[in-house]
N, C-alpha and C positions, 0 to 999 in steps of 0.2 A: 117830475123825478126828483124822487127822495134823497134829501141828503145822508152822508153817512150816519148811523145810529150813533148819538154821543149823551153821554149821562154826566153831569155835573155832580159832583159828590157833597156840595154843600146839602143837597135833599137828602134825609135818612133813606126813602126808600131806593133812589139811585145808588145812594153809597153804599147799603147792604148789598144790592145787586154786583156792582163792581166788586167787592170784596169776596164774594161768593163763587166767582169766576174770575178770578183776578188774570190768569194765563191766557185769558180770551181777549183782552183788552190793551190798547196802547194807551199810557198816561201821559198827558200833558198840563201842564199849568194853566188855571184859569185863567191869568192874566199875561201869560206870556209864555210861547210855546215850550220854553227849556223846564226842567223840574228840579228842583232847588237840591243840592247835593248829588247830582248825577251829572255824568261826563255828557258835554254836549248842549246843542240848544234845540234840539227836536225831541220829538216823543219818545218815551221808554217804551219798551217792549216787557211788558212785567214776565211773559213766559220765558224769555232770554237771559232775566237776571239770575246771578248767583243765588244758591237760597240764603245767604245772611241779608244780600240788598233787597232780594224779594220781601223777608220780612220786616227790613226796615222801611220800604215802601209802604208797606200794608198798615204797618203803625203811624207812618204820618197821615195816611189818608183817613186812618181812624180817628186819631186826634184831630185834624184840622183839614176834614174832607172840602170846605170853601175853597181851598187852594189849589184843587184838582179836578179835571176831565178826565172820565173813560170814553175812549173812543173806539168802537167795535172794530176787530179787524176784519176787513173783507179785501177780496183779491179782485185788482182791477183787470179788465179786458185787454187785450194786447192789441196793437196794430202792426204790420210790418214795415220795416225799415232798412234803408240800404245801409250796410255795414262791411267794412272792408271787402267789398266786390260782390257781395252775395245779401240776400234778402234774411232777415232775424226778426223774431218777435220781441216787441218791446213794451211794458205796461203803460198806458196814457190815461190823462184825465182831459174830459173835454170840458169846457165852460161854455156856455151860451150866456146872451145878454138879453134883458127885455127893456123897452122904452115907453116910457109914458107918453102917449100922443091925444089926442082931441078925442079921439075914438075908443081910447083905453089904451090897454097895454099891448104892446105887440113885440114878436120876438126877433130880434133881428136875423136877417140871412147868412148866419156865419158864427163863427166862435172862435175860440181861443183854446189851443192842445197843448198840453205840456207833457213830453216824452221823457221816462225816465231811462237812465244810461243804464240801469243795473237791472238783470231779470228778476228779481223778486218783485212779485207783482202785486205786494200788500200794499194797501194806500198810503200807509203809514211812510214807504219807502221811496214816495215823491217828494224829493229834498234838494239839496243842493247839487250841483249838476244836471239838472233836468233841461232837457231843451225845449224851446216854444216853437210854436208853427199856429198860423191862419189857417182858420177852417171857412172854405168856401161853399155856398149851398149854389149849384149851376144849374138848378132847375127847379120850377114852382109846381110841380107835380110828381107824382110817385114814379118811379124808376123801374121801368121792367126788370125782371130776374133776369142774369145772364151767368151762363157756367161755362167752362172750358170744357168740362165732360163731354163726351159724345152722345148725341141722342140714342134713345133705343133702336130707332130703324135704322140708324146708320153704322151699329156696331158691326164688324165683321166677325163672322162665326169662325171659331177656331178652336180644336181640340188636343192641343198641345200648348204648353206654356211656355215655347219659346227656347233658347238655349238654355241647358243645364250648366250652371257655375261649375268649374273644376272643384273648387271648395266645397260645395254641397255635395258632389258627388263623391267627394271622398270621404266626407262624413257620412253618407248613405252605407258607403263599403265598409266602412269600420264600424258603425252601428250594426251592422248585420255578424261583423267578426266578434264584436264585444260579447253578443248575446248567446251567439252559438258557442264561444269559450265557458261563458257562465252555465250554459247548458251541460257542456260535458263536465266542469267541475260538479255540477250537482247531480249528475247522473253516479259521480264517482263517490260521493258523500254518502248518496242513497243506497247504492251498492253496500258501502261499509258500515252503515248504519242500520242495515236489513241483516247483514252478517252478524253484528254484534246482538241484535234484538233476538235474532232466532239460537243464538249460542246462550244467551241469559235465559231464553225459555226452555231450555235443554235441546234443542234441535240440532242438527247437522250443519257444522258450520264448514265453508269451502277450506281448501287445504291451506296450510300455513303459508304457503309459497303465492297463491293467488293474492289473500289478504295483505302479504309484504309487498306483492306488485301494485296494488292499488295504493298503498301508501307512498311507494317510491313515487308513483305516477303525480300524486299529488303534491309530493316536495319538489319533483322536477317541474312543475308548472307554475310554483311558487304560491301554491296554495297552503301550504303547512310547514313548518319548521324541522320537522325530524318526523323519521319514518319509524315509529317504535309501535310496535304490535301491542305491547302491554300497555300503550294508551291512545288505542284506536279511537277510544269516545273522543277524548281530547283533541285529536286530530281532527277527526270529523266538522267538531264544533269550529276548529281554527279556519278549516277550510271554507267553512259556510259562511263567516261573518267575522275574521280577522280584518280589521280595517288596515294593517300595517302589511298585508302580504296582496301582493300586486295580482294573485292569481286566484284570489277567494272570490269566491260567489258573489258577495257583498261588494267589494273593488272593482267586480267587473261590470256589474249592473249598474253600479255608479258611474263607472267610465261610460255604459251607452246613455245614461241619464245626461250626462254633460253633453255626450255628443247628439243627443236628440234634442237640445234646448236650443240649438242653431238652426234645427230643421221643424220647427214648431209648423210652420207655414204649409209642410209635405207630408205632416203625418195628423191623420185623425184624432179629435179630441178622446175617444176610445183607447187606441193605440198608445199615445200619452198618457193617460190614467193608468193603463197596465203597468208602462215603465214605474211610474212614480210609486207606485201599490208595492211593485217588485221591491224597490230600494227601502221602503219602509217597513215592510215584512222582515228581510233582512237584517235591519238595521236594530231589530227589538230583542231584547235579552231572553235569550230560552234558558230553560230550567234544567232539563235533564236530557237523555239521549233520545226519548222519544220526540221531545220537541225540536230537537234537530233533524230528526228524520222527517216529522210532519212538516216543517220551514222549507224544507227541501222540495219534499213532495208537491207541496203548494205553488212553491215557485215555478217550478217545472210545467205545473198545467196553467200558469200565467204566461210562460214563453210561448206554451202552445197557442194560448189566446192570441197573443202578439202576431205569430206567424199565420193565423188564420185573418186575424185584421189585415194584415200588409197582402195577403192574398185575396181577399175579397173587395178592400175599401180603395187600394192603391191603383192609379191610372199605370197604363201597361206601356209608362212611356221610359226615358233613360232612368230617371230616379229611383223607380221600382227595380229595374236591370240590375243597378248598382247595390242594392240592398239585398238582393237576391244571388248577386255575385260575391258579395261578403260572407253571406251565410252558407253558400256550398261551397266555395273555398275552404271556409275554417271545418266544417262539417269533415270534409274529406281528408282533411289534415288529421282531425281527431279521432276518425276511425281506424284511420292506418295505423295511428298510434296504439289504438285498443288493440287493434288486430295483431300489432308485432310483439305485444306484451300479454296476451293470454291465448294466441294460437299459434303457438312456438312447435316446432315438429314434437317435443314428448308433452305436450300438454294433455291434462287430463279431461274425464268427462266435465268437472267440477270447473276447470280453468275456463272450458270453451262454454261452458253455461254462464259465466260471468262475462264472456264478452257478449252474448246473444242478449242478455239484460243489459248492458251497456249501450248495445245500439238498438235496443227495444225491438227486436226479433225474435222473443222467445216463439211468439205464436205463429209467426210464420213457418219458422223452421218444425215447430212440431206437427202443423198441419200438412207441410210438403212430404216429410221424410217420415214420421210415425216410430223414431228410432231415438236414441239416446245422442247426443251430440259426437259428431267425427268431423275429423279435422277438415278433408276436403269438401265437405258439405259446405262448413261454415264459413271455409276461406271463399266458396263461391257464393254464398248469401252476402258477405259482410264487404268483399271486395270487388266481385266481378258480376254481379247479377244486375243488369241495367233496369229491370223491373222495379226492384226495391230501392224505396225513397232512402234508404238509409245508408244504402251502398256507395262505396268510392266510386264505382262505374256512373252510378245515377248521377252524383254529382259533377263528374268532369262532361257527362253528356249536356247537363244542363248550363254548364259554364260556357262549352263550346256554343250551345244556342244563344246564349245572352250575348257573348262576344260577336258571335256573326251580325247577330242585329244591330249591335253599334255600325256607325258610319266611320270608315277608315278616316284618320286622321292625316294621312300621307297620300299625295295624289301619285303615287308611284306606280300602282295597280298590282303591288307585291304584297303578299299577304304577312300582316304584322305580327310582330313577337308575340304578344298574348295568343293570338288566334294559333299561330304555329305551335306555341307548347300545348294548347288545348288540344288541336287536332292530333297531333302526336302522342299524346295521352291518353286520348282515346282511342286510337287505333291500337296501341299496346295492352290496353285493357279489355278491346273487343276480342282481340285474336289470342288474349292469354287463355290458360288453362287450370283449374285451381290445382293439380296435382304438379305443377311445374311452380308454384309459390313456395317460398319461404322467407323466413324473418330478415334475411339480405335483400331479396328482392322488395320487399315489403318497406325496407328501410331506403331502397334506392327511389321508390315510388313515394315515398313521405317528402324526399329532398325534390322530388322534379314539382310537387304540387306546391312546395314551399315556394320555388321559383316562378311558380306561374302567378301565385298572390302576390309577389314582388313586382312582377312583371306588370300586371295589372295596373298596380300602383303608380310604377314609373312612368307607364305610358299615358294613363288618362288622367293624372293628376299633377300634372305640372307646377311644381312650385318654385322661386327660387329664380334668380337672373340667368342661368345656365340650362334651365330645363328647356326640353324640346318642346315646341309650340307646334300646334295644328294649323296644318294649312287649309283646312276645311271642318266646319262645326254643323252643318246643315244636320238636324235630326236628333242631335243631343238634347230631347227636349225632357 
């Protein structure tokens, strides 16, 4: 067992080695542990000295190296010790002893152990305050390996990870909501940037009120500070990456990233990488309007990638369901807001066209109706169509299915509030007709969706001493 590497600075080669990487050494006196001119009686850690003292030590070693020894900093192994009612790791040093016998040197069966009180595992930290313990060797042959881990033939097969903690469910739900909010903001930024680009190239721009509605939405969502049509390019850039705006795409993606940090064991490496790359891209400075538009489009593609990874890689347990519930609830709310703003009673073809663009239903509408956008068909496609994955009805139907798949938390046999609200909403949307819709009914629908999202949070994420606690958790995997 080699000793800790030590250099006596009285030799030129050793002195030059120590001076060349002084921060890697602990310096001791060659004739005593202390170093003259420095506080304490133990070794001096050169790398932790202030610059002035470090240079003073370097000069002293160079001028009179015979008085100093450089000892390489190594990290000690740790052993478990009983500390305040629990096991804790502590660095230790084991000393063994050899005795001269008629048959030669023989190692004694045992030794002496010094255990540091501090967590600093460097060898030089083994000083005052260390505990001592005798070490006994109780066998004269190799001891067979033992482990507390179960053997491979005794592992019970399982397909769920156990009960899903409320905090993890809460984080997954909000991860989905943050990402959907970011997508909604990005779609508004892209629509605004596209309008500006087309106008600069001499194309036809949407009516003034359509652009102003986009600007007002960005302000209402906390993504921009003002709704000035004359500064629409600046508003788009602000909504994309203003760090001080809680509704900007950058701020929302960073919120999603912070939430995902506590969910690393539940997200695939690819999913985590997508979130990280989105945050990094949005944090990069953009040079012009085309840069804003390009960043928005690329981030929208990455959001679609994350949705695909969640769909293909996550097990269909409660964790996936809460992520999906967050996405579906937020998408339903945002789609309803878009419909209220751009599918009002006097909406023009251009207004309805903006709505179809925002909910990514241009191709579906054109292939289905083969005419310019009309109010009733657009309402049906955006709000009532259960086959359109972007419609409000589709989101509510998905929410209803997810909630129904989760176990009841109270053993009363009564339908619980989230499911009651979801069933009522689905019934309303299933029986409604597009000709009966207006901005007033859409506003009422938006409020009901917000109530449903709040009910999910209150019911499944019980925090605080007064929160309602579940009577049964079986199946929340």
